[in-house]
N, C-alpha and C positions, 0 to 999 in steps of 0.2 A: 504494500498499499506506498499511496506517492503523496506525499503532503508540500505541495504548493503556498511560497507565504510570497504575495506581491509587495514592494517597499524592506522585501527583506536584507536590503543591508543597512540600511537607519535602524535605531540604537531600538525600538519600538519590536520590529522583524525580525530583529536576533536576539533579542532579549528572546522572546518566544520562540524563539525555532531551540533554543538549549534547552530552557522551558518541556519540549515538546521530546526533546532528548531522552530527556529523562525521565518522561513518563514510557516511552517505550512505544504506545500503543493509543487508539484518536480514533472515538464513536464516529465511524460513515453513512450514508445515509438511511443507509434502512436500520442503527439501530444497533447494530455490531458494533464491538469494537474490532477495533484489525490494529498486528503489529505495523509499524511505521522501519517502513524498510529504505526512504529516499526521502531527506526534504531541502525542496529547492526554494533558492533563494532570488529570487526573480525580480531585478531591479536597475536603475539607469548602469553607465559602462560604468561613470565614474568610481559611483559608488563600492560594485562590483568587483573595481579593482584594486578595492583599496581591500577586502578579504583574503586572507592571509591562512594556512597552518588550520583551513575550515576539518571536521571529523569525517573521517570516509567515507560515509552516507547522505554528504553535507553533496553537494550540487551547486553555485552560482551561477547564474544565467543573468545577462548584460542584455536590457535592449530597452526604447520604449514602447513604456505602458498602452499609450493611443492607435499603435501597428504591430504588438507585439503577435508572432501566434500562437497565440494562448492553444487553443489547439495540441498544438506536436508539446506545450509544456505540460499539459494535464497528463500526455498519455492516452490509451487506456484500459488501463488495469483500473480498482477502485481509487478516487483520490478524496483531500478533502483539502479546502480552498480555505484561507487567510489573506484578505484583498486588504490592507496598510497602506497602498501606494497611493498620493497624492500631493497636491497641490497645498499651500500652507497657509494661514489665517490671511498675515501681510502682503503676503504673494500672489494673495489669488486676486487683493484688492487692486494691484500695483497692475495687470494683470490677466482680466479677465479671460481671454479668448486660449490663452495658458490652461486656466482652472476648470475652462468648459472643457477643454479638448485631453485633457491629466484626468481631470477626478468624472464628467457623465462620459465620453467616448469612451473616452480607455476600462470604464466599469464597463457598458453596454456589452465593448467586443467582452470580456472577462465571464460578463453572464449570458449571453450567446454561445460561447463555448460550452462552458460547463451544461448548457440546455440542451447542447448538442451533442455530449460525451458517451460513450455506450451502459456508462452505468449509471447512478443516480449520485448525486452531488449532493453534498451538505457545501454550505460558501459560509464565512462571517466574516463583517467589512466593521470595518468602526465607522461609525460619523458624531456627530459633536455637539453641544450642549450652546454650540451658536446658530443650532436652526432653528432658538426662543424666539433671540432679538427680544426691544425691552418690554415690546406690546404686551409677554407673558410675565411680566413683571417677574419680582425679586426672585422670589419660589417656587420653584418649578416640580414636572410628575412626569408620568406618561401620558399622564391624561392632557397635558398645559396645550395651549395653543402655536403653532410648529406656525413664525412667517417672522426667517432670518433677516439680519440689517447689514449681511456680507453676499459679496457674491461669494465667498468660503463657505459657506450657511446655507445658502441657497444649493449648491451644489451637496450639502452634504444633505439635504433635506430633498431636493429631487432620489438620490442613491437611495435615502428608506423607502420613499416613494416603489421605485423597480425593484429594490428589498421584497418587498409583500405580494406588490405585484405577481411578479415570479414564480413565490411559494404560492398564490393564492392562485394560481395554476393549474403549481404540479411541477412548472419545467425546471425549477431550484428549491434546493431545501435551505434558503438563505436566513439569515441572524444579521443585523446591523444592530451595534454594541454601539453609543451613546456614551465619548467619555467624557470625563471634564477633559482641567489641565495634569497635563501628568507630569510626575517628579517623584526624583531629584536626576534629568539629565549631566549627562557627564557631556564633553567636549567642550567645543563650542555653542557662542549664540544661533541662533535658527534663524529664520522669517517670518519668525510662530509670533502673533503680540502676544501670545502668551512666555513668552524663551523665556522674560523676567522672573518669573516664578522659580525656576530651576537657577537661575544667573545668579540669585540673591544669595542664594549659597552657594553653589559649585563654585563660584568669579573669588570670595571672602577667603574658600578654604585653602585658595592657591595662593594665597597674600596679595590677590589683584582686586584694585576697589570697584564695586560695583553702581553703575548711573539706573534710579529705574526711570521709567521716561512716564509714570501714575506714582498719585499722592502714596507713604506709610498707607494712610486709611484705606487706600482696595483693599476689599473683602473680592478675594475668586475664591470658586468651587476647586479645589486638585484632590490628587488620587493617588499612592504612590506607583512607583510602575511593579514593585511588584504582585497589587492584589491585583492591576490593571490588567497580567499580562495570564493569571486565575482566577480573573475573570471571563478572558474572552474563551479559554480551554470551558468551563462550564458551560458560557452560555451555548460553545461549541457542539454540543456535550448532550443537552438540554433535550429533552422528546422533544418533538415541536408539540403537543399537546398540548402542554404547558405553557407553550408565546397563545394560544388561544385566540389566534389567527391574528396578535397582531406580534409581528418580528421588528422589531423593533423598542429595542428595550436602555433605559437610560438606568449608567452605572453607579454602585455609591458614591457617593465621596462627605473630605467634610472643606467648610466655609469658613478662610479663617483670613487676616489680613495682612499685609507683607510689615507690619510691622509685629504681628507676633512669631513668622516666620524666622526673623529675624532676631528679635527675642530668645526663641527655641535655638536659633544658631549658638546665641552669643552666652546662651546654658550652659551649654558641650562644649566649648571651644575658649580661651579665652580671647578677652576685644583685642590684647594687644600682640597677638599670634592673624588674626583674621585682617584682613583688607576690611577698609570704610563703604561704607552706605551708603550712600547719596541722593538727592532725587535732579531730574534734570525731564522737566518735563516733556512732552511728545503728543503733541494735540492728536497725529495721526493714530496710534496704537490707542490712545484715548478713546478715542471713538469709538475701536474695534471694540474694547473691552471692555468699553458701559456696555452697549450692544447687548454682553450679556447675564448670562442672572448671577447671583450672587449665590443661593442657595439651592439644593437641589433633593427632592425625596428619590431615592435610590430603592426605595420597602419592596415594589413588585419585584423586581430580580429576585432580591435574598428571601421573599416567599418562596421563591423554586428552587434557590441550593445558588447564589448567588454570595459570593463572602464581602464587610462591610470593607471601607480601609483603613489604613494607620493612622494614624496618629503622626503628628510631622515629630517628634523625637525618635517614632521608631525607625521613620523613612527616613530623618538622616541619618539614624546606625549604619542604615541597613546599605545608605550609600560610601559611608568614609572606612565602610567595612571592606566593601568591594574597589572601591575607583581613587580611594586615598593611602 
């Protein structure tokens, strides 16, 4: 059995591959658990080129998600798919055409390849709290109004509808996980408007100053990468019946201010060993972040087996143990 992860060279995709290898098996579309024989990481050629020393059962494939031969990627045997490839929030606002091509054209091609596959395919993709927009209010759940205020959020909302309809038609056993901001990402800042939620920990731990594009009082719904990975797998393996025809699930999160993030960091590491955190407002980033809900109820998913996220201290400890 093959597992295909698009966006597999990225932080989340690679961590998911590690978790699946450790797990050793995955439930496929007929509800049976199959041993994983191969993990295929699909990503842009530049991302794939950075992958080295992969396990023998992993394969990295570079390509354009909007022009990939997904039929060849899926093979002709049982397959499980995790679709994580996406243009992120800030980049999507700057380049509408790119967001449409990658987030929608690429996703549609993948869904069609899954539909044509000789075996039923279970596919789990990532959506975002950005689908809600300010009209939904500060607190949201799976019943809240979806009215995105960004191009990124719009493409994710359309993807949710595609997943639901392909599932309704029986073309693909699809699920969409609505992600909060995932912390703490290693490496360097990316083009996501939420990037500061990782940077506020990551840069000071390196002794580098961090400039926040919004005030310390800004509230953001966040979840640890460990809980996100667990819940992507749990959602993928959940029986279709528990979704009750609603194939998008809002994942659990916690709502915290950036001041609380800084306080958590300073409680764990002496302040004189950390880079400084300052505020340099960026109106464009603030406009995107202010369109997202600040408090999220993920109780529906927890009700059928997803797990709550970790607190900030636990999340920070896990990051330091792995990356510092």
